[in-house]
CHARMM-style PDB file with segment names, atoms N, HN, CA, C and O in Angstrom:
ATOM      1  N   UNK     1     -13.685 -30.454  11.954  1.00  0.00      PROA
ATOM      2  CA  UNK     1     -12.780 -29.680  12.794  1.00  0.00      PROA
ATOM      3  C   UNK     1     -11.361 -29.742  12.246  1.00  0.00      PROA
ATOM      4  O   UNK     1     -10.695 -28.712  12.139  1.00  0.00      PROA
ATOM      5  N   UNK     2     -10.897 -30.917  11.902  1.00  0.00      PROA
ATOM      6  HN  UNK     2     -11.437 -31.754  11.988  1.00  0.00      PROA
ATOM      7  CA  UNK     2      -9.524 -31.053  11.412  1.00  0.00      PROA
ATOM      8  C   UNK     2      -9.357 -30.413  10.045  1.00  0.00      PROA
ATOM      9  O   UNK     2      -8.289 -29.887   9.732  1.00  0.00      PROA
ATOM     10  N   UNK     3     -10.402 -30.453   9.231  1.00  0.00      PROA
ATOM     11  HN  UNK     3     -11.269 -30.880   9.485  1.00  0.00      PROA
ATOM     12  CA  UNK     3     -10.313 -29.848   7.898  1.00  0.00      PROA
ATOM     13  C   UNK     3     -10.188 -28.332   7.995  1.00  0.00      PROA
ATOM     14  O   UNK     3      -9.475 -27.712   7.206  1.00  0.00      PROA
ATOM     15  N   UNK     4     -10.877 -27.739   8.958  1.00  0.00      PROA
ATOM     16  HN  UNK     4     -11.456 -28.243   9.599  1.00  0.00      PROA
ATOM     17  CA  UNK     4     -10.778 -26.287   9.109  1.00  0.00      PROA
ATOM     18  C   UNK     4      -9.394 -25.883   9.610  1.00  0.00      PROA
ATOM     19  O   UNK     4      -8.875 -24.838   9.219  1.00  0.00      PROA
ATOM     20  N   UNK     5      -8.799 -26.697  10.466  1.00  0.00      PROA
ATOM     21  HN  UNK     5      -9.220 -27.546  10.783  1.00  0.00      PROA
ATOM     22  CA  UNK     5      -7.439 -26.395  10.945  1.00  0.00      PROA
ATOM     23  C   UNK     5      -6.430 -26.492   9.814  1.00  0.00      PROA
ATOM     24  O   UNK     5      -5.477 -25.715   9.760  1.00  0.00      PROA
ATOM     25  N   UNK     6      -6.634 -27.438   8.914  1.00  0.00      PROA
ATOM     26  HN  UNK     6      -7.408 -28.069   8.958  1.00  0.00      PROA
ATOM     27  CA  UNK     6      -5.737 -27.557   7.760  1.00  0.00      PROA
ATOM     28  C   UNK     6      -5.873 -26.337   6.863  1.00  0.00      PROA
ATOM     29  O   UNK     6      -4.879 -25.822   6.349  1.00  0.00      PROA
ATOM     30  N   UNK     7      -7.107 -25.874   6.676  1.00  0.00      PROA
ATOM     31  HN  UNK     7      -7.914 -26.292   7.094  1.00  0.00      PROA
ATOM     32  CA  UNK     7      -7.338 -24.676   5.865  1.00  0.00      PROA
ATOM     33  C   UNK     7      -6.660 -23.460   6.488  1.00  0.00      PROA
ATOM     34  O   UNK     7      -5.993 -22.696   5.790  1.00  0.00      PROA
ATOM     35  N   UNK     8      -6.826 -23.276   7.797  1.00  0.00      PROA
ATOM     36  HN  UNK     8      -7.368 -23.896   8.364  1.00  0.00      PROA
ATOM     37  CA  UNK     8      -6.201 -22.135   8.468  1.00  0.00      PROA
ATOM     38  C   UNK     8      -4.687 -22.265   8.509  1.00  0.00      PROA
ATOM     39  O   UNK     8      -3.979 -21.258   8.486  1.00  0.00      PROA
ATOM     40  N   UNK     9      -4.185 -23.491   8.571  1.00  0.00      PROA
ATOM     41  HN  UNK     9      -4.760 -24.308   8.590  1.00  0.00      PROA
ATOM     42  CA  UNK     9      -2.745 -23.720   8.473  1.00  0.00      PROA
ATOM     43  C   UNK     9      -2.222 -23.181   7.147  1.00  0.00      PROA
ATOM     44  O   UNK     9      -1.195 -22.503   7.107  1.00  0.00      PROA
ATOM     45  N   UNK    10      -2.926 -23.484   6.070  1.00  0.00      PROA
ATOM     46  HN  UNK    10      -3.760 -24.035   6.103  1.00  0.00      PROA
ATOM     47  CA  UNK    10      -2.505 -23.031   4.739  1.00  0.00      PROA
ATOM     48  C   UNK    10      -2.594 -21.512   4.627  1.00  0.00      PROA
ATOM     49  O   UNK    10      -1.705 -20.874   4.063  1.00  0.00      PROA
ATOM     50  N   UNK    11      -3.669 -20.933   5.166  1.00  0.00      PROA
ATOM     51  HN  UNK    11      -4.391 -21.451   5.625  1.00  0.00      PROA
ATOM     52  CA  UNK    11      -3.819 -19.468   5.125  1.00  0.00      PROA
ATOM     53  C   UNK    11      -2.683 -18.793   5.878  1.00  0.00      PROA
ATOM     54  O   UNK    11      -2.083 -17.845   5.372  1.00  0.00      PROA
ATOM     55  N   UNK    12      -2.378 -19.271   7.086  1.00  0.00      PROA
ATOM     56  HN  UNK    12      -2.866 -20.041   7.497  1.00  0.00      PROA
ATOM     57  CA  UNK    12      -1.295 -18.681   7.879  1.00  0.00      PROA
ATOM     58  C   UNK    12       0.059 -18.892   7.218  1.00  0.00      PROA
ATOM     59  O   UNK    12       0.935 -18.032   7.313  1.00  0.00      PROA
ATOM     60  N   UNK    13       0.240 -20.024   6.553  1.00  0.00      PROA
ATOM     61  HN  UNK    13      -0.472 -20.722   6.476  1.00  0.00      PROA
ATOM     62  CA  UNK    13       1.490 -20.277   5.841  1.00  0.00      PROA
ATOM     63  C   UNK    13       1.678 -19.290   4.696  1.00  0.00      PROA
ATOM     64  O   UNK    13       2.781 -18.788   4.481  1.00  0.00      PROA
ATOM     65  N   UNK    14       0.610 -19.015   3.968  1.00  0.00      PROA
ATOM     66  HN  UNK    14      -0.285 -19.423   4.143  1.00  0.00      PROA
ATOM     67  CA  UNK    14       0.685 -18.039   2.875  1.00  0.00      PROA
ATOM     68  C   UNK    14       1.013 -16.658   3.421  1.00  0.00      PROA
ATOM     69  O   UNK    14       1.852 -15.951   2.863  1.00  0.00      PROA
ATOM     70  N   UNK    15       0.357 -16.271   4.506  1.00  0.00      PROA
ATOM     71  HN  UNK    15      -0.325 -16.845   4.959  1.00  0.00      PROA
ATOM     72  CA  UNK    15       0.645 -14.967   5.122  1.00  0.00      PROA
ATOM     73  C   UNK    15       2.088 -14.919   5.607  1.00  0.00      PROA
ATOM     74  O   UNK    15       2.768 -13.905   5.453  1.00  0.00      PROA
ATOM     75  N   UNK    16       2.548 -16.007   6.186  1.00  0.00      PROA
ATOM     76  HN  UNK    16       1.996 -16.831   6.311  1.00  0.00      PROA
ATOM     77  CA  UNK    16       3.921 -16.072   6.692  1.00  0.00      PROA
ATOM     78  C   UNK    16       4.930 -15.887   5.566  1.00  0.00      PROA
ATOM     79  O   UNK    16       5.867 -15.098   5.691  1.00  0.00      PROA
ATOM     80  N   UNK    17       4.744 -16.603   4.485  1.00  0.00      PROA
ATOM     81  HN  UNK    17       3.983 -17.244   4.383  1.00  0.00      PROA
ATOM     82  CA  UNK    17       5.719 -16.561   3.393  1.00  0.00      PROA
ATOM     83  C   UNK    17       5.630 -15.266   2.596  1.00  0.00      PROA
ATOM     84  O   UNK    17       6.654 -14.655   2.291  1.00  0.00      PROA
ATOM     85  N   UNK    18       4.420 -14.844   2.259  1.00  0.00      PROA
ATOM     86  HN  UNK    18       3.588 -15.341   2.508  1.00  0.00      PROA
ATOM     87  CA  UNK    18       4.267 -13.700   1.360  1.00  0.00      PROA
ATOM     88  C   UNK    18       4.432 -12.367   2.080  1.00  0.00      PROA
ATOM     89  O   UNK    18       5.067 -11.456   1.548  1.00  0.00      PROA
ATOM     90  N   UNK    19       3.877 -12.238   3.272  1.00  0.00      PROA
ATOM     91  HN  UNK    19       3.361 -12.977   3.704  1.00  0.00      PROA
ATOM     92  CA  UNK    19       3.857 -10.926   3.912  1.00  0.00      PROA
ATOM     93  C   UNK    19       4.820 -10.768   5.083  1.00  0.00      PROA
ATOM     94  O   UNK    19       5.619  -9.832   5.112  1.00  0.00      PROA
ATOM     95  N   UNK    20       4.745 -11.677   6.042  1.00  0.00      PROA
ATOM     96  HN  UNK    20       4.096 -12.438   6.018  1.00  0.00      PROA
ATOM     97  CA  UNK    20       5.400 -11.406   7.322  1.00  0.00      PROA
ATOM     98  C   UNK    20       6.921 -11.367   7.242  1.00  0.00      PROA
ATOM     99  O   UNK    20       7.543 -10.541   7.911  1.00  0.00      PROA
ATOM    100  N   UNK    21       7.532 -12.227   6.451  1.00  0.00      PROA
ATOM    101  HN  UNK    21       7.027 -12.898   5.907  1.00  0.00      PROA
ATOM    102  CA  UNK    21       8.993 -12.181   6.334  1.00  0.00      PROA
ATOM    103  C   UNK    21       9.452 -10.865   5.712  1.00  0.00      PROA
ATOM    104  O   UNK    21      10.448 -10.282   6.141  1.00  0.00      PROA
ATOM    105  N   UNK    22       8.726 -10.406   4.708  1.00  0.00      PROA
ATOM    106  HN  UNK    22       7.917 -10.880   4.360  1.00  0.00      PROA
ATOM    107  CA  UNK    22       9.106  -9.158   4.042  1.00  0.00      PROA
ATOM    108  C   UNK    22       8.915  -7.956   4.963  1.00  0.00      PROA
ATOM    109  O   UNK    22       9.763  -7.066   5.013  1.00  0.00      PROA
ATOM    110  N   UNK    23       7.813  -7.934   5.682  1.00  0.00      PROA
ATOM    111  HN  UNK    23       7.124  -8.658   5.642  1.00  0.00      PROA
ATOM    112  CA  UNK    23       7.553  -6.833   6.616  1.00  0.00      PROA
ATOM    113  C   UNK    23       8.615  -6.804   7.710  1.00  0.00      PROA
ATOM    114  O   UNK    23       9.165  -5.747   8.017  1.00  0.00      PROA
ATOM    115  N   UNK    24       8.898  -7.951   8.292  1.00  0.00      PROA
ATOM    116  HN  UNK    24       8.451  -8.810   8.043  1.00  0.00      PROA
ATOM    117  CA  UNK    24       9.883  -8.018   9.375  1.00  0.00      PROA
ATOM    118  C   UNK    24      11.275  -7.638   8.890  1.00  0.00      PROA
ATOM    119  O   UNK    24      12.004  -6.934   9.588  1.00  0.00      PROA
ATOM    120  N   UNK    25      11.642  -8.092   7.715  1.00  0.00      PROA
ATOM    121  HN  UNK    25      11.049  -8.664   7.148  1.00  0.00      PROA
ATOM    122  CA  UNK    25      12.966  -7.767   7.178  1.00  0.00      PROA
ATOM    123  C   UNK    25      13.100  -6.280   6.903  1.00  0.00      PROA
ATOM    124  O   UNK    25      14.128  -5.681   7.219  1.00  0.00      PROA
ATOM    125  N   UNK    26      12.078  -5.680   6.320  1.00  0.00      PROA
ATOM    126  HN  UNK    26      11.243  -6.167   6.063  1.00  0.00      PROA
ATOM    127  CA  UNK    26      12.119  -4.258   5.992  1.00  0.00      PROA
ATOM    128  C   UNK    26      12.168  -3.395   7.250  1.00  0.00      PROA
ATOM    129  O   UNK    26      12.953  -2.448   7.320  1.00  0.00      PROA
ATOM    130  N   UNK    27      11.346  -3.709   8.234  1.00  0.00      PROA
ATOM    131  HN  UNK    27      10.709  -4.478   8.177  1.00  0.00      PROA
ATOM    132  CA  UNK    27      11.267  -2.873   9.433  1.00  0.00      PROA
ATOM    133  C   UNK    27      12.392  -3.125  10.424  1.00  0.00      PROA
ATOM    134  O   UNK    27      12.624  -2.302  11.309  1.00  0.00      PROA
ATOM    135  N   UNK    28      13.085  -4.230  10.297  1.00  0.00      PROA
ATOM    136  HN  UNK    28      12.896  -4.899   9.578  1.00  0.00      PROA
ATOM    137  CA  UNK    28      14.211  -4.506  11.197  1.00  0.00      PROA
ATOM    138  C   UNK    28      15.307  -3.459  11.047  1.00  0.00      PROA
ATOM    139  O   UNK    28      15.954  -3.096  12.029  1.00  0.00      PROA
ATOM    140  N   UNK    29      15.519  -2.973   9.837  1.00  0.00      PROA
ATOM    141  HN  UNK    29      14.992  -3.267   9.039  1.00  0.00      PROA
ATOM    142  CA  UNK    29      16.525  -1.933   9.612  1.00  0.00      PROA
ATOM    143  C   UNK    29      16.205  -0.693  10.442  1.00  0.00      PROA
ATOM    144  O   UNK    29      17.083  -0.152  11.115  1.00  0.00      PROA
ATOM    145  N   UNK    30      14.960  -0.245  10.397  1.00  0.00      PROA
ATOM    146  HN  UNK    30      14.247  -0.685   9.851  1.00  0.00      PROA
ATOM    147  CA  UNK    30      14.573   0.953  11.143  1.00  0.00      PROA
ATOM    148  C   UNK    30      14.638   0.714  12.650  1.00  0.00      PROA
ATOM    149  O   UNK    30      14.991   1.615  13.411  1.00  0.00      PROA
ATOM    150  N   UNK    31      14.299  -0.488  13.075  1.00  0.00      PROA
ATOM    151  HN  UNK    31      14.012  -1.220  12.457  1.00  0.00      PROA
ATOM    152  CA  UNK    31      14.393  -0.820  14.496  1.00  0.00      PROA
ATOM    153  C   UNK    31      15.839  -0.754  14.971  1.00  0.00      PROA
ATOM    154  O   UNK    31      16.122  -0.209  16.038  1.00  0.00      PROA
ATOM    155  N   UNK    32      16.744  -1.303  14.188  1.00  0.00      PROA
ATOM    156  HN  UNK    32      16.514  -1.746  13.322  1.00  0.00      PROA
ATOM    157  CA  UNK    32      18.165  -1.299  14.557  1.00  0.00      PROA
ATOM    158  C   UNK    32      18.704   0.123  14.624  1.00  0.00      PROA
ATOM    159  O   UNK    32      19.512   0.441  15.496  1.00  0.00      PROA
ATOM    160  N   UNK    33      18.265   0.974  13.716  1.00  0.00      PROA
ATOM    161  HN  UNK    33      17.608   0.716  13.007  1.00  0.00      PROA
ATOM    162  CA  UNK    33      18.729   2.367  13.706  1.00  0.00      PROA
ATOM    163  C   UNK    33      18.135   3.154  14.878  1.00  0.00      PROA
ATOM    164  O   UNK    33      18.849   3.916  15.530  1.00  0.00      PROA
ATOM    165  N   UNK    34      16.857   2.980  15.149  1.00  0.00      PROA
ATOM    166  HN  UNK    34      16.278   2.361  14.619  1.00  0.00      PROA
ATOM    167  CA  UNK    34      16.188   3.809  16.155  1.00  0.00      PROA
ATOM    168  C   UNK    34      16.367   3.327  17.591  1.00  0.00      PROA
ATOM    169  O   UNK    34      16.301   4.132  18.521  1.00  0.00      PROA
ATOM    170  N   UNK    35      16.588   2.047  17.787  1.00  0.00      PROA
ATOM    171  HN  UNK    35      16.641   1.394  17.032  1.00  0.00      PROA
ATOM    172  CA  UNK    35      16.640   1.515  19.149  1.00  0.00      PROA
ATOM    173  C   UNK    35      17.729   2.152  20.012  1.00  0.00      PROA
ATOM    174  O   UNK    35      17.445   2.481  21.163  1.00  0.00      PROA
ATOM    175  N   UNK    36      18.946   2.344  19.532  1.00  0.00      PROA
ATOM    176  HN  UNK    36      19.177   2.076  18.596  1.00  0.00      PROA
ATOM    177  CA  UNK    36      19.947   3.008  20.381  1.00  0.00      PROA
ATOM    178  C   UNK    36      19.607   4.472  20.678  1.00  0.00      PROA
ATOM    179  O   UNK    36      20.053   5.023  21.684  1.00  0.00      PROA
ATOM    180  N   UNK    37      18.830   5.089  19.814  1.00  0.00      PROA
ATOM    181  HN  UNK    37      18.467   4.641  18.997  1.00  0.00      PROA
ATOM    182  CA  UNK    37      18.475   6.497  20.013  1.00  0.00      PROA
ATOM    183  C   UNK    37      17.471   6.655  21.157  1.00  0.00      PROA
ATOM    184  O   UNK    37      17.323   7.752  21.694  1.00  0.00      PROA
ATOM    185  N   UNK    38      16.787   5.587  21.534  1.00  0.00      PROA
ATOM    186  HN  UNK    38      16.907   4.695  21.097  1.00  0.00      PROA
ATOM    187  CA  UNK    38      15.818   5.689  22.628  1.00  0.00      PROA
ATOM    188  C   UNK    38      16.474   6.045  23.957  1.00  0.00      PROA
ATOM    189  O   UNK    38      15.802   6.513  24.876  1.00  0.00      PROA
ATOM    190  N   UNK    39      17.773   5.828  24.063  1.00  0.00      PROA
ATOM    191  HN  UNK    39      18.319   5.447  23.317  1.00  0.00      PROA
ATOM    192  CA  UNK    39      18.484   6.231  25.281  1.00  0.00      PROA
ATOM    193  C   UNK    39      18.496   7.750  25.385  1.00  0.00      PROA
ATOM    194  O   UNK    39      18.340   8.301  26.474  1.00  0.00      PROA
ATOM    195  N   UNK    40      18.679   8.422  24.262  1.00  0.00      PROA
ATOM    196  HN  UNK    40      18.806   7.974  23.377  1.00  0.00      PROA
ATOM    197  CA  UNK    40      18.725   9.889  24.240  1.00  0.00      PROA
ATOM    198  C   UNK    40      17.331  10.508  24.164  1.00  0.00      PROA
ATOM    199  O   UNK    40      17.069  11.543  24.777  1.00  0.00      PROA
ATOM    200  N   UNK    41      16.448   9.871  23.415  1.00  0.00      PROA
ATOM    201  HN  UNK    41      16.661   9.030  22.917  1.00  0.00      PROA
ATOM    202  CA  UNK    41      15.095  10.390  23.223  1.00  0.00      PROA
ATOM    203  C   UNK    41      14.104   9.298  23.649  1.00  0.00      PROA
ATOM    204  O   UNK    41      13.697   8.484  22.820  1.00  0.00      PROA
ATOM    205  N   UNK    42      13.718   9.272  24.909  1.00  0.00      PROA
ATOM    206  HN  UNK    42      14.048   9.934  25.582  1.00  0.00      PROA
ATOM    207  CA  UNK    42      12.842   8.193  25.391  1.00  0.00      PROA
ATOM    208  C   UNK    42      11.453   8.179  24.749  1.00  0.00      PROA
ATOM    209  O   UNK    42      10.773   7.154  24.776  1.00  0.00      PROA
ATOM    210  N   UNK    43      11.029   9.299  24.177  1.00  0.00      PROA
ATOM    211  HN  UNK    43      11.582  10.132  24.155  1.00  0.00      PROA
ATOM    212  CA  UNK    43       9.692   9.356  23.586  1.00  0.00      PROA
ATOM    213  C   UNK    43       9.540   8.472  22.350  1.00  0.00      PROA
ATOM    214  O   UNK    43       8.420   8.102  21.998  1.00  0.00      PROA
ATOM    215  N   UNK    44      10.633   8.132  21.691  1.00  0.00      PROA
ATOM    216  HN  UNK    44      11.543   8.433  21.977  1.00  0.00      PROA
ATOM    217  CA  UNK    44      10.504   7.277  20.506  1.00  0.00      PROA
ATOM    218  C   UNK    44      10.473   5.797  20.863  1.00  0.00      PROA
ATOM    219  O   UNK    44      10.484   4.936  19.983  1.00  0.00      PROA
ATOM    220  N   UNK    45      10.436   5.510  22.152  1.00  0.00      PROA
ATOM    221  HN  UNK    45      10.427   6.209  22.867  1.00  0.00      PROA
ATOM    222  CA  UNK    45      10.303   4.111  22.577  1.00  0.00      PROA
ATOM    223  C   UNK    45       8.979   3.521  22.101  1.00  0.00      PROA
ATOM    224  O   UNK    45       8.880   2.316  21.873  1.00  0.00      PROA
ATOM    225  N   UNK    46       7.977   4.358  21.954  1.00  0.00      PROA
ATOM    226  HN  UNK    46       8.057   5.337  22.139  1.00  0.00      PROA
ATOM    227  CA  UNK    46       6.686   3.893  21.434  1.00  0.00      PROA
ATOM    228  C   UNK    46       6.853   3.379  20.009  1.00  0.00      PROA
ATOM    229  O   UNK    46       6.278   2.356  19.637  1.00  0.00      PROA
ATOM    230  N   UNK    47       7.639   4.090  19.223  1.00  0.00      PROA
ATOM    231  HN  UNK    47       8.107   4.920  19.526  1.00  0.00      PROA
ATOM    232  CA  UNK    47       7.888   3.687  17.838  1.00  0.00      PROA
ATOM    233  C   UNK    47       8.688   2.393  17.796  1.00  0.00      PROA
ATOM    234  O   UNK    47       8.366   1.485  17.030  1.00  0.00      PROA
ATOM    235  N   UNK    48       9.726   2.305  18.614  1.00  0.00      PROA
ATOM    236  HN  UNK    48       9.988   3.042  19.237  1.00  0.00      PROA
ATOM    237  CA  UNK    48      10.544   1.091  18.596  1.00  0.00      PROA
ATOM    238  C   UNK    48       9.770  -0.118  19.132  1.00  0.00      PROA
ATOM    239  O   UNK    48       9.993  -1.243  18.685  1.00  0.00      PROA
ATOM    240  N   UNK    49       8.866   0.109  20.083  1.00  0.00      PROA
ATOM    241  HN  UNK    49       8.685   1.023  20.446  1.00  0.00      PROA
ATOM    242  CA  UNK    49       8.028  -0.993  20.562  1.00  0.00      PROA
ATOM    243  C   UNK    49       7.112  -1.507  19.451  1.00  0.00      PROA
ATOM    244  O   UNK    49       6.916  -2.714  19.308  1.00  0.00      PROA
ATOM    245  N   UNK    50       6.555  -0.585  18.670  1.00  0.00      PROA
ATOM    246  HN  UNK    50       6.714   0.396  18.786  1.00  0.00      PROA
ATOM    247  CA  UNK    50       5.718  -0.979  17.537  1.00  0.00      PROA
ATOM    248  C   UNK    50       6.537  -1.725  16.485  1.00  0.00      PROA
ATOM    249  O   UNK    50       6.083  -2.729  15.935  1.00  0.00      PROA
ATOM    250  N   UNK    51       7.740  -1.234  16.208  1.00  0.00      PROA
ATOM    251  HN  UNK    51       8.109  -0.419  16.655  1.00  0.00      PROA
ATOM    252  CA  UNK    51       8.600  -1.909  15.238  1.00  0.00      PROA
ATOM    253  C   UNK    51       8.969  -3.311  15.712  1.00  0.00      PROA
ATOM    254  O   UNK    51       9.047  -4.238  14.906  1.00  0.00      PROA
ATOM    255  N   UNK    52       9.196  -3.469  17.010  1.00  0.00      PROA
ATOM    256  HN  UNK    52       9.133  -2.715  17.664  1.00  0.00      PROA
ATOM    257  CA  UNK    52       9.503  -4.793  17.547  1.00  0.00      PROA
ATOM    258  C   UNK    52       8.325  -5.746  17.365  1.00  0.00      PROA
ATOM    259  O   UNK    52       8.516  -6.915  17.028  1.00  0.00      PROA
ATOM    260  N   UNK    53       7.114  -5.251  17.585  1.00  0.00      PROA
ATOM    261  HN  UNK    53       6.959  -4.302  17.859  1.00  0.00      PROA
ATOM    262  CA  UNK    53       5.928  -6.087  17.351  1.00  0.00      PROA
ATOM    263  C   UNK    53       5.848  -6.507  15.884  1.00  0.00      PROA
ATOM    264  O   UNK    53       5.493  -7.646  15.579  1.00  0.00      PROA
ATOM    265  N   UNK    54       6.174  -5.594  14.988  1.00  0.00      PROA
ATOM    266  HN  UNK    54       6.462  -4.669  15.236  1.00  0.00      PROA
ATOM    267  CA  UNK    54       6.151  -5.913  13.558  1.00  0.00      PROA
ATOM    268  C   UNK    54       7.233  -6.922  13.199  1.00  0.00      PROA
ATOM    269  O   UNK    54       7.019  -7.790  12.353  1.00  0.00      PROA
ATOM    270  N   UNK    55       8.381  -6.813  13.832  1.00  0.00      PROA
ATOM    271  HN  UNK    55       8.555  -6.108  14.519  1.00  0.00      PROA
ATOM    272  CA  UNK    55       9.463  -7.762  13.572  1.00  0.00      PROA
ATOM    273  C   UNK    55       9.080  -9.150  14.091  1.00  0.00      PROA
ATOM    274  O   UNK    55       9.515 -10.156  13.531  1.00  0.00      PROA
ATOM    275  N   UNK    56       8.287  -9.215  15.137  1.00  0.00      PROA
ATOM    276  HN  UNK    56       7.934  -8.398  15.592  1.00  0.00      PROA
ATOM    277  CA  UNK    56       7.853 -10.493  15.698  1.00  0.00      PROA
ATOM    278  C   UNK    56       6.621 -11.063  14.991  1.00  0.00      PROA
ATOM    279  O   UNK    56       6.101 -12.098  15.408  1.00  0.00      PROA
ATOM    280  N   UNK    57       6.153 -10.413  13.944  1.00  0.00      PROA
ATOM    281  HN  UNK    57       6.576  -9.572  13.605  1.00  0.00      PROA
ATOM    282  CA  UNK    57       4.983 -10.878  13.200  1.00  0.00      PROA
ATOM    283  C   UNK    57       5.161 -12.289  12.622  1.00  0.00      PROA
ATOM    284  O   UNK    57       4.200 -13.058  12.644  1.00  0.00      PROA
ATOM    285  N   UNK    58       6.337 -12.669  12.107  1.00  0.00      PROA
ATOM    286  HN  UNK    58       7.118 -12.044  12.089  1.00  0.00      PROA
ATOM    287  CA  UNK    58       6.490 -14.059  11.643  1.00  0.00      PROA
ATOM    288  C   UNK    58       6.276 -15.094  12.752  1.00  0.00      PROA
ATOM    289  O   UNK    58       5.729 -16.168  12.499  1.00  0.00      PROA
ATOM    290  N   UNK    59       6.700 -14.781  13.960  1.00  0.00      PROA
ATOM    291  HN  UNK    59       7.144 -13.909  14.165  1.00  0.00      PROA
ATOM    292  CA  UNK    59       6.474 -15.696  15.094  1.00  0.00      PROA
ATOM    293  C   UNK    59       4.982 -15.829  15.382  1.00  0.00      PROA
ATOM    294  O   UNK    59       4.488 -16.926  15.639  1.00  0.00      PROA
ATOM    295  N   UNK    60       4.277 -14.718  15.338  1.00  0.00      PROA
ATOM    296  HN  UNK    60       4.679 -13.826  15.130  1.00  0.00      PROA
ATOM    297  CA  UNK    60       2.829 -14.718  15.546  1.00  0.00      PROA
ATOM    298  C   UNK    60       2.135 -15.573  14.486  1.00  0.00      PROA
ATOM    299  O   UNK    60       1.235 -16.353  14.797  1.00  0.00      PROA
ATOM    300  N   UNK    61       2.560 -15.419  13.241  1.00  0.00      PROA
ATOM    301  HN  UNK    61       3.291 -14.785  12.988  1.00  0.00      PROA
ATOM    302  CA  UNK    61       1.983 -16.214  12.151  1.00  0.00      PROA
ATOM    303  C   UNK    61       2.277 -17.697  12.339  1.00  0.00      PROA
ATOM    304  O   UNK    61       1.400 -18.537  12.142  1.00  0.00      PROA
ATOM    305  N   UNK    62       3.500 -18.017  12.718  1.00  0.00      PROA
ATOM    306  HN  UNK    62       4.213 -17.334  12.878  1.00  0.00      PROA
ATOM    307  CA  UNK    62       3.871 -19.422  12.897  1.00  0.00      PROA
ATOM    308  C   UNK    62       3.103 -20.062  14.054  1.00  0.00      PROA
ATOM    309  O   UNK    62       2.687 -21.216  13.953  1.00  0.00      PROA
ATOM    310  N   UNK    63       2.914 -19.330  15.146  1.00  0.00      PROA
ATOM    311  HN  UNK    63       3.252 -18.393  15.229  1.00  0.00      PROA
ATOM    312  CA  UNK    63       2.153 -19.866  16.275  1.00  0.00      PROA
ATOM    313  C   UNK    63       0.707 -20.145  15.878  1.00  0.00      PROA
ATOM    314  O   UNK    63       0.149 -21.187  16.223  1.00  0.00      PROA
ATOM    315  N   UNK    64       0.105 -19.204  15.148  1.00  0.00      PROA
ATOM    316  HN  UNK    64       0.558 -18.358  14.868  1.00  0.00      PROA
ATOM    317  CA  UNK    64      -1.275 -19.395  14.712  1.00  0.00      PROA
ATOM    318  C   UNK    64      -1.383 -20.476  13.645  1.00  0.00      PROA
ATOM    319  O   UNK    64      -2.396 -21.170  13.560  1.00  0.00      PROA
ATOM    320  N   UNK    65      -0.353 -20.619  12.841  1.00  0.00      PROA
ATOM    321  HN  UNK    65       0.471 -20.055  12.911  1.00  0.00      PROA
ATOM    322  CA  UNK    65      -0.337 -21.660  11.821  1.00  0.00      PROA
ATOM    323  C   UNK    65      -0.339 -23.038  12.481  1.00  0.00      PROA
ATOM    324  O   UNK    65      -1.096 -23.920  12.077  1.00  0.00      PROA
ATOM    325  N   UNK    66       0.499 -23.221  13.485  1.00  0.00      PROA
ATOM    326  HN  UNK    66       1.114 -22.504  13.813  1.00  0.00      PROA
ATOM    327  CA  UNK    66       0.573 -24.510  14.171  1.00  0.00      PROA
ATOM    328  C   UNK    66      -0.718 -24.800  14.947  1.00  0.00      PROA
ATOM    329  O   UNK    66      -1.174 -25.942  14.992  1.00  0.00      PROA
ATOM    330  N   UNK    67      -1.295 -23.775  15.550  1.00  0.00      PROA
ATOM    331  HN  UNK    67      -0.924 -22.847  15.515  1.00  0.00      PROA
ATOM    332  CA  UNK    67      -2.525 -23.967  16.321  1.00  0.00      PROA
ATOM    333  C   UNK    67      -3.757 -24.089  15.428  1.00  0.00      PROA
ATOM    334  O   UNK    67      -4.777 -24.629  15.855  1.00  0.00      PROA
ATOM    335  N   UNK    68      -3.672 -23.592  14.191  1.00  0.00      PROA
ATOM    336  HN  UNK    68      -2.843 -23.153  13.844  1.00  0.00      PROA
ATOM    337  CA  UNK    68      -4.812 -23.638  13.284  1.00  0.00      PROA
ATOM    338  C   UNK    68      -5.902 -22.659  13.648  1.00  0.00      PROA
ATOM    339  O   UNK    68      -7.079 -22.916  13.397  1.00  0.00      PROA
ATOM    340  N   UNK    69      -5.524 -21.535  14.237  1.00  0.00      PROA
ATOM    341  HN  UNK    69      -4.567 -21.326  14.441  1.00  0.00      PROA
ATOM    342  CA  UNK    69      -6.519 -20.550  14.653  1.00  0.00      PROA
ATOM    343  C   UNK    69      -6.994 -19.728  13.462  1.00  0.00      PROA
ATOM    344  O   UNK    69      -6.210 -19.427  12.562  1.00  0.00      PROA
ATOM    345  N   UNK    70      -8.277 -19.363  13.452  1.00  0.00      PROA
ATOM    346  HN  UNK    70      -8.914 -19.607  14.183  1.00  0.00      PROA
ATOM    347  CA  UNK    70      -8.794 -18.541  12.354  1.00  0.00      PROA
ATOM    348  C   UNK    70      -8.295 -17.104  12.443  1.00  0.00      PROA
ATOM    349  O   UNK    70      -7.846 -16.655  13.498  1.00  0.00      PROA
ATOM    350  N   UNK    71      -8.379 -16.392  11.330  1.00  0.00      PROA
ATOM    351  HN  UNK    71      -8.744 -16.756  10.473  1.00  0.00      PROA
ATOM    352  CA  UNK    71      -7.918 -15.003  11.300  1.00  0.00      PROA
ATOM    353  C   UNK    71      -8.773 -14.109  12.187  1.00  0.00      PROA
ATOM    354  O   UNK    71      -8.243 -13.251  12.893  1.00  0.00      PROA
ATOM    355  N   UNK    72     -10.076 -14.297  12.161  1.00  0.00      PROA
ATOM    356  HN  UNK    72     -10.507 -14.994  11.588  1.00  0.00      PROA
ATOM    357  CA  UNK    72     -10.973 -13.418  12.908  1.00  0.00      PROA
ATOM    358  C   UNK    72     -11.770 -14.200  13.916  1.00  0.00      PROA
ATOM    359  OT1 UNK    72     -12.582 -13.625  14.641  1.00  0.00      PROA
TER     360      UNK     72
END
């Protein structure tokens, strides 16, 4: 049991470092630009909500890394 958690810790750490920081950094720019526009155009709130989820992806990875949860 503990060995599998260590393995999943390493997998989540790799995902965190290689993918999630880059995705969150790239999409944060678009979120910052589009979020104030949602006051004028409420329909793009769906897009900004999705971008916010993507920006929070590093937190999701870190939580799963600490818990040692499997990907699937």
